[in-house]
C-alpha positions in Angstrom: -26.9 2.4 -33.7 -25.8 4.9 -31.1 -23.0 7.4 -30.4 -23.0 8.6 -26.8 -20.9 11.7 -25.8 -19.1 11.3 -22.5 -20.7 14.4 -21.0 -24.1 12.9 -21.6 -23.7 9.6 -19.7 -23.0 8.4 -16.1 -22.6 5.4 -13.9 -26.1 4.1 -14.6 -25.3 3.8 -18.3 -23.1 0.6 -18.0 -25.5 -1.5 -20.2 -24.9 1.0 -23.1 -21.5 2.5 -22.4 -19.8 -0.3 -20.6 -18.0 0.0 -17.3 -15.1 2.2 -18.5 -17.3 4.5 -20.6 -19.9 5.0 -17.9 -17.3 5.8 -15.3 -15.5 8.3 -17.5 -18.8 10.0 -18.2 -19.7 10.1 -14.5 -16.4 11.7 -13.7 -16.6 14.3 -16.4 -20.1 15.3 -15.3 -18.8 15.8 -11.8 -16.1 18.3 -13.0 -13.2 15.8 -12.8 -10.7 16.7 -15.7 -11.4 13.9 -18.1 -10.4 14.3 -21.8 -13.3 14.9 -24.3 -14.7 11.9 -26.3 -17.5 9.7 -27.2 -18.7 6.1 -26.9 -19.8 3.7 -29.7 -22.4 2.0 -27.6 -22.9 -1.7 -26.9 -26.1 -2.0 -29.0 -24.0 -1.0 -32.0 -21.8 -4.1 -31.5 -24.8 -6.4 -31.3 -26.2 -4.7 -34.4 -22.9 -5.3 -36.3 -22.8 -9.0 -35.1 -26.4 -9.6 -36.2 -26.2 -7.7 -39.5 -23.1 -9.7 -40.5 -24.4 -13.0 -39.3 -21.5 -13.5 -36.9 -23.4 -13.6 -33.6 -24.9 -17.0 -33.8 -21.7 -18.5 -35.4 -19.7 -17.2 -32.5 -22.1 -18.5 -29.8 -22.0 -21.9 -31.4 -18.2 -21.9 -31.3 -18.2 -21.0 -27.6 -20.9 -23.4 -26.5 -19.3 -26.2 -24.4 -15.8 -24.9 -24.8 -13.4 -26.2 -22.2 -11.5 -23.0 -21.1 -8.9 -25.1 -19.2 -7.8 -26.6 -22.5 -5.4 -23.7 -23.3 -4.6 -24.9 -26.9 -8.2 -25.2 -28.0 -9.1 -22.0 -26.2 -6.5 -20.1 -28.2 -7.4 -21.7 -31.4 -11.1 -20.8 -31.0 -10.3 -17.3 -30.0 -8.1 -16.8 -33.1 -10.9 -18.0 -35.4 -13.5 -15.7 -33.8 -11.3 -12.7 -34.0 -10.4 -13.3 -37.6 -14.0 -13.5 -38.5 -14.9 -10.2 -36.8 -11.9 -8.3 -38.1 -12.4 -9.5 -41.7 -16.1 -8.6 -41.7 -17.3 -5.3 -43.2 -19.0 -2.8 -40.9 -22.4 -1.8 -42.2 -22.2 1.6 -43.9 -24.7 3.3 -41.6 -22.6 2.2 -38.5 -19.3 3.2 -40.1 -20.6 6.7 -41.1 -21.9 7.3 -37.6 -18.4 6.6 -36.2 -16.7 8.8 -38.8 -19.1 11.7 -38.1 -18.5 11.5 -34.3 -14.7 11.6 -34.9 -15.1 14.6 -37.2 -17.2 16.4 -34.6 -14.6 15.7 -31.9 -11.8 17.1 -34.2 -13.9 20.1 -34.9 -14.4 20.8 -31.2 -10.6 20.4 -30.5 -9.7 22.6 -33.6 -7.5 19.9 -35.3 -7.4 16.3 -36.4 -6.7 14.8 -33.0 -4.9 11.7 -31.8 -7.3 9.5 -29.9 -7.2 6.5 -27.6 -9.6 3.8 -28.7 -10.5 1.7 -25.7 -12.7 -1.3 -25.1 -15.5 -0.9 -22.6 -17.2 -4.2 -21.9 -20.6 -4.2 -20.1 -19.2 -6.5 -17.4 -16.0 -4.7 -16.6 -14.9 -2.1 -14.0 -17.7 -3.4 -11.7 -17.5 -3.4 -7.9 -17.6 -7.2 -7.8 -15.3 -7.9 -10.8 -12.7 -5.6 -12.5 -12.0 -7.7 -15.6 -8.6 -5.8 -15.6 -6.7 -6.1 -18.9 -9.2 -8.4 -20.6 -10.0 -6.3 -23.7 -7.7 -4.1 -25.7 -6.8 -0.4 -26.0 -5.2 1.3 -29.0 -3.2 4.5 -28.4 -2.3 7.4 -30.7 -4.9 6.7 -33.3 -5.5 9.4 -35.9 -7.8 9.7 -39.0 -11.2 8.4 -39.7 -10.1 5.1 -41.4 -7.8 4.2 -38.5 -10.5 5.0 -35.9 -13.0 2.7 -37.7 -10.5 -0.1 -37.9 -9.5 0.1 -34.2 -13.2 0.1 -33.2 -13.6 -3.2 -35.0 -10.5 -4.6 -33.3 -11.8 -3.6 -29.9 -15.0 -5.5 -30.7 -13.0 -8.6 -31.6 -11.0 -8.3 -28.3 -14.2 -9.3 -26.5 -13.1 -12.8 -27.6 -9.4 -12.9 -26.6 -8.5 -16.1 -24.8 -8.1 -14.2 -21.5 -11.5 -12.5 -21.9 -13.3 -15.8 -22.7 -11.5 -17.6 -19.8 -12.2 -14.8 -17.3 -16.0 -14.6 -18.1 -16.3 -18.3 -17.5 -14.4 -18.1 -14.2 -16.6 -15.1 -13.0 -19.8 -16.9 -14.0 -20.8 -14.7 -16.9 -22.5 -16.2 -19.9 -20.9 -15.1 -23.2 -24.2 -14.0 -24.7 -25.0 -11.7 -21.7 -21.9 -9.6 -22.2 -21.5 -6.9 -24.9 -18.9 -4.3 -25.6 -18.9 -0.6 -26.1 -15.8 1.4 -27.4 -14.6 4.7 -26.0 -13.0 7.1 -28.4 -11.3 9.8 -26.4 -8.8 12.6 -27.1 -5.3 11.3 -26.4 -3.4 12.8 -23.5 0.3 12.7 -24.5 1.5 12.3 -21.0 4.9 13.4 -19.9 4.2 11.6 -16.6 1.5 9.0 -15.9 0.5 6.3 -13.6 -2.1 4.6 -11.5 -3.3 5.3 -8.0 -5.3 3.4 -5.4 -7.4 5.9 -3.5 -7.1 3.6 -0.5 -4.9 0.6 0.2 -5.9 -2.2 -2.2 -5.5 -5.0 0.3 -6.3 -3.5 3.7 -8.6 -0.7 2.7 -6.7 1.8 4.9 -6.9 5.5 4.0 -3.5 5.4 2.3 -3.4 6.7 -1.3 -0.8 4.6 -3.2 0.5 6.4 -6.3 2.7 4.7 -8.9 4.3 6.9 -11.5 6.6 6.7 -14.6 7.7 9.0 -17.4 5.6 8.9 -20.6 2.4 7.0 -21.2 0.8 4.8 -18.5 0.9 1.7 -20.6 4.5 1.1 -19.3 3.2 0.7 -15.7 0.0 -1.2 -16.5 1.8 -3.7 -18.7 4.7 -4.0 -16.1 7.3 -2.9 -18.6 8.8 -0.7 -15.9 8.9 -0.8 -12.1 7.5 2.6 -11.3 8.1 5.1 -8.5 5.8 4.4 -5.5 4.5 7.2 -3.3 2.3 6.4 -0.2 0.3 9.3 1.1 -1.5 8.9 4.5 -4.8 10.6 4.0 -5.6 10.6 7.7 -2.5 12.6 8.7 -2.2 14.4 5.4 1.4 13.4 5.0 3.5 11.6 2.4 4.8 8.7 4.4 6.9 6.7 1.9 8.7 7.4 -1.3 10.4 4.7 -3.3 12.3 5.9 -6.5 12.7 3.1 -9.0 15.0 2.8 -11.9 12.7 3.3 -14.9 14.8 2.1 -17.8 12.2 2.9 -20.6 9.2 5.0 -21.3 6.4 4.6 -23.8 5.6 7.8 -25.8 4.4 9.1 -29.1 7.1 9.6 -31.8 7.2 12.5 -34.2 5.3 10.4 -36.9 2.6 9.6 -34.4 3.6 6.0 -33.5 3.5 4.6 -30.0 7.2 3.7 -29.3 9.3 2.5 -26.4 12.3 4.7 -25.7 15.3 3.9 -23.5 16.0 6.5 -20.8 19.5 7.7 -20.0 20.7 6.5 -16.5 20.3 9.9 -14.8 16.7 10.2 -16.1 15.8 6.6 -15.3 16.7 7.3 -11.6 15.0 10.6 -11.4 12.0 11.2 -9.1 8.9 11.4 -11.3 6.4 13.4 -9.1 6.9 16.5 -7.0 5.2 16.9 -3.7 2.8 19.4 -5.2 1.8 17.0 -8.0 1.2 14.3 -5.4 -1.0 16.6 -3.3 -3.1 17.4 -6.4 -3.5 13.7 -7.3 -4.5 12.9 -3.7 -7.1 15.7 -4.0 -8.7 14.0 -7.0 -8.4 10.6 -5.3 -10.5 11.8 -2.4 -13.0 13.5 -4.6 -13.5 10.3 -6.7 -13.6 7.9 -3.7 -16.1 10.2 -1.9 -18.3 10.4 -5.0 -18.4 6.6 -5.6 -18.5 5.8 -1.9 -15.8 3.1 -2.2 -12.1 2.9 -2.9 -11.1 3.3 -6.6 -8.3 2.3 -8.9 -7.6 5.4 -10.9 -5.4 5.9 -14.1 -4.0 9.4 -14.6 -1.7 11.4 -16.8 0.0 14.8 -16.7 0.5 16.8 -19.9 2.0 20.3 -19.8 1.5 20.4 -16.0 -2.2 19.6 -16.1 -3.6 16.4 -14.4 -6.1 14.3 -16.4 -8.0 11.4 -15.0 -8.1 8.6 -17.7 -10.1 5.9 -15.9 -11.6 4.9 -12.6 -12.9 1.6 -11.4 -13.8 0.1 -8.1 -11.1 -1.8 -6.2 -12.4 -5.4 -6.0 -9.7 -6.9 -3.9 -10.3 -5.5 -0.4 -11.5 -8.7 1.4 -12.0 -9.7 4.9 -9.1 -11.8 6.0 -10.2 -15.2 7.4 -6.8 -16.6 8.4 -3.4 -15.1 9.1 -0.3 -17.1 8.3 3.3 -16.4 9.4 6.7 -17.9 8.5 8.3 -19.6 11.5 12.0 -20.2 12.4 15.3 -19.2 10.8 14.9 -18.7 7.1 17.1 -17.8 4.1 15.9 -15.0 2.0 16.5 -15.4 -1.8 14.7 -12.4 -3.1 12.9 -9.3 -2.0 10.3 -7.2 -3.9 7.0 -5.6 -3.4 4.3 -7.5 -1.5 1.5 -7.2 -4.0 -1.0 -9.8 -3.0 -1.1 -11.2 0.6 -0.8 -14.8 1.6 2.0 -17.5 1.6 2.6 -19.9 -1.2 4.9 -22.9 -1.3 5.8 -24.9 -4.4 8.2 -25.7 -7.2 9.5 -22.8 -9.4 8.4 -22.7 -13.0 10.1 -19.9 -15.0 8.2 -18.9 -18.1 9.3 -16.4 -20.7 5.9 -15.9 -22.5 2.3 -17.0 -22.5 3.3 -19.8 -24.9 4.9 -21.6 -22.0 2.0 -21.4 -19.5 1.3 -25.1 -19.9 4.5 -25.7 -17.9 2.7 -24.3 -14.8 0.9 -27.1 -12.9 -1.4 -26.9 -9.9 0.6 -25.5 -6.9 3.7 -24.3 -8.8 5.3 -21.0 -8.2 4.9 -19.0 -11.5 8.0 -16.9 -12.1 8.2 -14.5 -15.1 9.5 -11.0 -16.1 5.8 -9.8 -16.0 2.5 -11.5 -16.4 0.3 -10.8 -19.3 -3.5 -11.2 -19.5 -3.0 -14.4 -21.5 -1.3 -16.0 -18.5 -4.4 -15.8 -16.3 -5.1 -19.6 -16.6 -1.6 -20.4 -15.3 -1.9 -17.7 -12.6 -5.0 -19.4 -11.3 -3.2 -22.7 -11.1 -0.1 -21.3 -9.3 0.3 -21.2 -5.5 2.2 -17.9 -5.8 3.5 -15.5 -8.5 6.9 -13.7 -8.6 7.9 -11.2 -11.2 11.0 -9.2 -12.1 9.1 -6.0 -12.9 6.0 -4.2 -11.8 4.4 -2.3 -8.9 1.2 -2.5 -6.9 -0.9 -1.5 -10.0 0.7 -3.8 -12.6 -1.2 -6.7 -14.2 0.4 -9.3 -12.0 -0.6 -7.4 -8.8 -4.2 -6.6 -9.8 -5.1 -10.1 -11.1 -3.2 -11.9 -8.3 -5.2 -10.0 -5.7 -8.5 -10.7 -7.5 -7.6 -14.4 -7.7 -6.4 -14.5 -4.1 -3.0 -15.8 -5.2 0.1 -14.5 -3.2 2.3 -12.4 -5.3 5.7 -10.6 -5.1 6.5 -8.2 -7.9 9.4 -5.9 -8.9 12.1 -8.2 -7.6 14.4 -7.2 -10.6 16.1 -10.7 -10.8 13.6 -13.4 -10.0 14.0 -15.0 -13.5 17.8 -15.1 -12.9 17.9 -16.2 -9.2 15.1 -18.8 -9.3 15.5 -21.9 -11.3 13.0 -24.5 -12.5 12.4 -27.1 -9.9 13.6 -25.1 -6.9 11.2 -25.3 -3.9 10.6 -21.9 -2.4 8.2 -20.1 -0.1 6.6 -16.8 -1.2 5.3 -14.3 1.3 3.0 -12.1 -0.7 2.4 -9.7 2.2 6.0 -8.9 3.1 7.3 -9.2 -0.5 9.9 -11.9 0.3 10.9 -15.2 -1.3 12.4 -17.8 1.0 14.6 -20.8 0.2 12.8 -24.1 0.6 9.5 -25.1 2.1 9.4 -23.0 5.2 7.2 -23.9 8.2 4.1 -21.8 8.3 2.1 -21.0 11.4 -1.6 -20.2 11.3 -2.5 -17.2 13.4 -6.2 -17.5 13.9 -6.1 -15.1 16.8 -6.4 -12.3 14.3 -9.7 -13.4 13.0 -11.8 -12.0 15.8 -10.4 -8.6 15.5 -10.6 -8.4 11.7 -14.3 -9.4 11.7 -15.6 -7.9 14.9 -17.3 -4.5 14.6 -15.8 -1.8 16.7 -15.9 1.9 17.2 -13.9 3.8 14.6 -12.1 6.9 15.7 -10.0 9.5 13.8 -7.5 9.5 16.7 -5.8 6.1 16.7 -5.8 3.9 19.8 -2.7 1.9 20.3 -1.5 -0.4 23.0 1.6 -0.7 25.3 3.4 -4.0 25.4 6.1 -5.0 27.9 6.7 -8.7 27.1 6.4 -10.6 23.8 4.1 -13.2 25.4 1.5 -10.5 25.8 1.4 -9.7 22.1 -1.6 -11.9 21.2 -3.7 -10.6 24.1 -2.8 -7.1 23.2 -3.7 -7.7 19.5 -7.1 -9.0 20.6 -8.0 -5.6 22.0 -8.4 -4.3 18.4 -5.7 -1.7 18.9 -4.4 0.2 15.9 -0.8 -0.7 16.6 1.8 -0.7 19.4 2.6 2.8 20.6 5.2 1.5 23.0 7.1 -1.8 23.1 9.3 -1.7 26.1 12.2 -4.1 25.4 13.8 -3.7 28.8 11.3 -6.1 30.4 12.3 -8.7 27.8 16.0 -8.0 28.4 15.7 -8.1 32.2 14.2 -11.6 31.8 17.4 -13.0 30.1 19.8 -15.3 32.0 22.5 -12.6 32.2 23.3 -8.9 31.8 23.3 -7.8 28.1 26.9 -6.4 28.4 28.0 -9.8 29.8 26.8 -11.5 26.6 28.9 -9.0 24.7 32.0 -9.3 27.0 31.7 -13.1 26.7 31.8 -12.9 22.9 28.2 -14.0 22.6 26.8 -10.8 21.0 25.2 -12.8 18.1 23.3 -14.9 20.7 22.1 -11.7 22.4 21.0 -10.2 19.1 19.2 -13.4 18.3 17.3 -13.2 21.6 16.4 -9.6 20.9 15.3 -10.4 17.4 13.1 -13.3 18.5 11.3 -11.3 21.1 10.8 -8.3 18.8 9.6 -10.5 15.9 6.9 -12.0 18.0 5.3 -8.6 18.6 6.0 -7.2 15.1 4.7 -10.3 13.4 1.6 -10.5 15.5 0.6 -6.9 14.7 1.7 -6.9 11.1 1.0 -4.6 9.2 0.0 -2.4 12.0 2.8 -0.2 13.3 5.0 -1.3 16.3 7.2 1.4 17.9 10.1 -0.3 19.6 11.6 1.8 22.4 15.3 1.1 22.7 16.6 0.0 26.1 15.6 2.2 29.1 16.2 0.3 32.4 17.7 2.1 35.4 20.9 0.7 36.9 19.3 -0.8 40.0 17.2 -3.1 37.9 20.3 -4.4 36.0 22.3 -5.0 39.2 20.5 -8.2 40.1 21.3 -9.9 36.8 24.3 -12.2 36.3 27.1 -9.9 35.3 25.4 -6.8 36.7 27.5 -6.6 39.9 29.5 -3.7 38.3 26.5 -1.5 37.7 27.1 1.9 39.2 25.3 2.7 42.5 23.2 5.8 42.1 21.3 7.8 44.6 18.5 8.3 42.2 18.7 5.8 39.3 15.7 7.5 37.5 17.9 10.5 36.9 21.0 8.5 36.1 22.7 6.2 33.7 19.8 5.1 31.5 18.0 5.6 28.2 19.8 7.0 25.1 22.5 8.5 27.3 23.6 5.0 28.3 23.2 3.6 24.8 25.5 6.3 23.3 28.3 5.5 25.8 27.8 1.7 25.5 27.2 2.0 21.8 28.2 -1.6 21.1 24.9 -2.5 22.9 22.9 0.1 20.9 24.3 -1.4 17.7 23.2 -4.8 18.8 19.6 -3.5 19.2 19.7 -1.9 15.8 21.1 -5.1 14.2 18.2 -7.0 15.6 15.7 -4.5 14.2 17.5 -4.5 10.9 16.9 -8.3 10.6 13.2 -7.7 10.9 13.3 -5.0 8.2 15.3 -7.3 5.9 12.7 -10.0 6.3 10.1 -7.6 4.9 8.4 -6.2 8.0 7.5 -2.7 7.1 5.7 -1.9 10.3 8.7 -1.2 12.5 9.5 2.0 14.3 12.4 3.0 16.5 11.8 5.2 19.5 14.7 6.8 21.4 14.1 7.3 25.2 15.1 10.1 27.7 16.2 12.6 25.1 17.5 15.9 26.5 19.9 17.1 23.7 19.6 17.5 19.9 23.1 15.8 19.6 21.7 12.6 21.2 19.2 12.3 18.3 21.8 13.1 15.7 24.2 10.5 17.1 21.5 7.9 17.3 20.6 8.4 13.7 24.3 8.2 12.7 24.8 4.9 14.4 21.6 3.5 12.8 22.8 4.4 9.4 26.3 3.0 10.1 24.7 -0.3 10.9 23.1 -0.3 7.4 19.5 0.2 8.5 17.8 2.5 5.9 15.8 5.1 7.9 13.5 5.5 4.9 12.3 1.9 5.5 11.2 2.6 9.2 9.7 5.2 11.3 12.1 7.0 13.6 11.0 9.0 16.7 11.8 10.2 20.2 10.2 10.0 23.6 9.3 13.4 25.0 9.6 12.7 28.7 11.8 15.6 29.8 11.0 19.3 29.9 14.3 19.7 27.9 13.0 17.7 25.0 9.6 19.5 25.1 11.3 23.0 25.0 13.7 22.2 22.2 11.2 20.2 20.1 11.7 22.4 17.0 15.4 21.7 17.0 14.8 18.0 17.4 12.4 18.1 14.4 15.1 19.8 12.4 17.3 16.7 12.8 14.6 14.6 11.2 12.0 12.6 13.0 8.7 11.0 12.0 6.9 10.9 15.4 7.1 11.8 19.1 5.5 10.0 22.0 4.9 11.6 25.4 6.1 9.6 28.4 3.9 11.4 30.9 5.1 9.4 33.9 8.6 10.9 33.7 7.5 14.2 32.1 5.3 14.9 35.2 7.9 14.0 37.8 10.7 15.9 36.1 8.5 19.0 35.6 7.0 19.0 39.1 10.2 17.8 40.9 8.1 15.0 42.4 9.4 11.4 42.8 6.3 9.4 41.7 7.4 6.5 43.9 7.7 8.7 47.1 4.6 8.3 49.2 5.3 11.5 51.0 4.7 13.7 47.9 2.6 11.3 45.8 -0.5 13.3 46.5 1.0 16.2 44.5 1.7 14.1 41.4 -0.7 15.3 38.7 -0.3 14.7 34.9 -2.8 17.5 34.2 -0.9 20.1 36.1 -0.9 23.3 34.0 2.8 23.2 33.5 2.8 19.7 32.2 -0.2 20.4 29.9 1.5 23.5 28.5 4.6 21.5 27.6 2.4 18.9 25.9 0.4 21.6 24.0 3.6 23.3 22.9 5.0 20.0 21.5 1.7 19.0 19.7 1.4 22.4 18.0 5.1 22.4 16.9 4.7 18.8 15.5 1.4 19.5 13.7 3.1 22.5 11.9 5.9 20.2 10.7 4.0 17.1 9.8 5.3 15.0 12.7 3.0 12.4 14.4 2.2 12.8 18.1 1.3 10.1 20.5 1.2 9.4 24.3 2.3 6.1 25.9 2.5 7.1 29.5 0.1 6.0 32.2 -1.9 9.2 31.6 -3.0 7.8 28.2 -5.2 5.4 30.2 -7.1 8.2 32.1 -10.3 9.5 30.4 -9.9 13.0 31.7 -6.4 13.3 30.3 -7.4 11.6 27.0 -10.2 14.2 26.6 -7.7 17.1 26.9 -5.2 15.4 24.5 -7.9 14.9 21.8 -8.9 18.5 22.0 -5.2 19.5 21.6 -5.1 17.4 18.4 -2.9 14.4 19.3 -2.7 11.8 16.6 -2.8 8.6 18.7 -3.1 7.4 22.3 -1.4 4.2 23.4 -2.9 2.6 26.5 -2.4 -0.5 28.5 -4.3 -3.5 27.1 -7.1 -3.4 29.7 -7.8 0.2 29.0 -7.9 0.2 25.2 -11.7 -0.2 24.9 -12.4 2.5 27.5 -9.9 4.9 25.8 -11.5 4.3 22.4 -15.0 5.0 23.8 -13.7 8.2 25.4 -12.0 9.4 22.2 -15.2 8.6 20.2 -17.3 10.7 22.6 -14.9 13.6 22.6 -14.6 13.6 18.8 -18.4 13.6 18.4 -18.6 16.5 20.9 -16.0 18.5 19.0 -17.8 17.9 15.7 -21.2 18.9 17.2 -19.8 22.0 18.8 -18.2 23.1 15.5 -21.5 22.5 13.7 -23.3 24.6 16.3 -20.7 27.3 16.0 -19.6 26.8 19.6 -16.1 26.9 21.0 -14.9 23.3 21.5 
């Protein structure tokens, strides 16, 4: 018999304390704020099972059990649990549990509410999470109730879902035991789950989901939570999605765990402040750094204090062996949160509860309000899963990722829109459900990049793209995204002038051509960012096109009717560009950015944003930025930031010629053209410093980004990314790595970088 106090155990005590208990002890011993408590160890469970004669009886009942026979599995589970819960606990064991609870109450100064939580010896492991397989009891108070709930936790080792999962993971029933954590209850006003890094890609993005009340509402999928995405590399909150949280789970005045409906204004209220997010991220980084791998962390906030309630390894970050993409024109039926990547096609089966899981056959699309642990057998048979509720940390999301089944959660109306027998295609990466069996294209070009080892740098290395046909080659460089997609080259390759399409009443055809070209690049690089620069071709290049004969004749087209100044006058064309980009966003592409060229006035940025919003494109769904390629833009950068931008990118080709009054194409003065001229570098330094203070990303996409001596200066100044031509990506990455190492060494040596 053994009682283990949390402050006495650590990660090496899983055989005694189970995965949950060992992790909680490890955190507490490393000064993470974990509520006080103790563990009834796994040997105690075995002692109880042997003393009562249950152990051999249970093993006989499980021997040879076909876990795919759902009805027999449930029947066997029910019998085992009834036997355990009706058996008396030996007096010596019961008294030890009572004594430990009394000691906990004495330390806290009152008879406390506790959470009684199962902690199996094969859960929360790096290779298998066993999420939701055993049970937890909240707001337990009093010795009798604690003893009763410990016994119920023991019996939950034999729920249908736990039995099934052990078999699927290759664990023998007799090699798994269970401990029970008894821990002071945190009566959270706010709670949730966070992934210290992205649970699919492993990127250094802390994803936090939050709701009011106790965390059970999120984990069970009873509410769709707020989602906050914090980029740990840039130290910036990059996405906030406020959900409508219709209910919360809390403790009533008489100590019961109850579900409470929230008034509409409270339901739509943002849960976490920026300061609370910063504090959670601080703990996320401490915990991930301690364990050495990304973690799935449960947390709660009571009276302004953050408590960490659980941490386990994320088991779903896997090497992608094959990329798939939806082809052609498609009709979107539903959009939600892409919770588990991949594409599934099949017949819809809507189920209301675990009692109906036999409806789901191999290859069906399982549709439900929210999955439960007892639905795991059906989830395994499904080709994809779609739910009304839930976020990235709900049961459906976690288990789907572990099973490798595509999943879209939080659609709000899947069970209403989708009907039994409908054939649909589910894209679990983009969070979209399409009508019918959509053609799927395999994109094996991505495999080499995903699996090949390469130099990792803190400064991102992106690539410049001019034509969609070059996207696959550019992706093969291993670039971290597209820092410049010049669409004018694509437009200049069309049969006629863009304004002729519009004048001829063929604007939809023109938008379709823009959309198709953009999609090829955005889809190839998904989920890596692609910054699309709106049209920036000088008039002389348009004149040769059919319908371009009316282009104005300019003495110096580079200083003329081009970039954003043209788009704001011919705003019907600018709107066409935005509508093409909007289609990409509506299809679930979350990696799109819009970049405005040749900015010289704050009002240009303000007007561009107004038009984008008028076209119904939600700026919170994309990144919005400007090119800094004029001295004017560099000198008024603070005013531009005030309008609201996410990033800037230096166009050094134009910035240099405009600053030095040198035509870069004039051979008479070409020898004076120098991107590292002190005046140019001072403008760049001024912009980088201003952006760093305001949390705006900085990049460079001009030719200078491909020159090692310029890259070295930019890294020292603190630029966030460098976008180079495809043939220079590897060289730029090596240069950056060398400079970053030199900076670190100099800092360690106490030298000036």
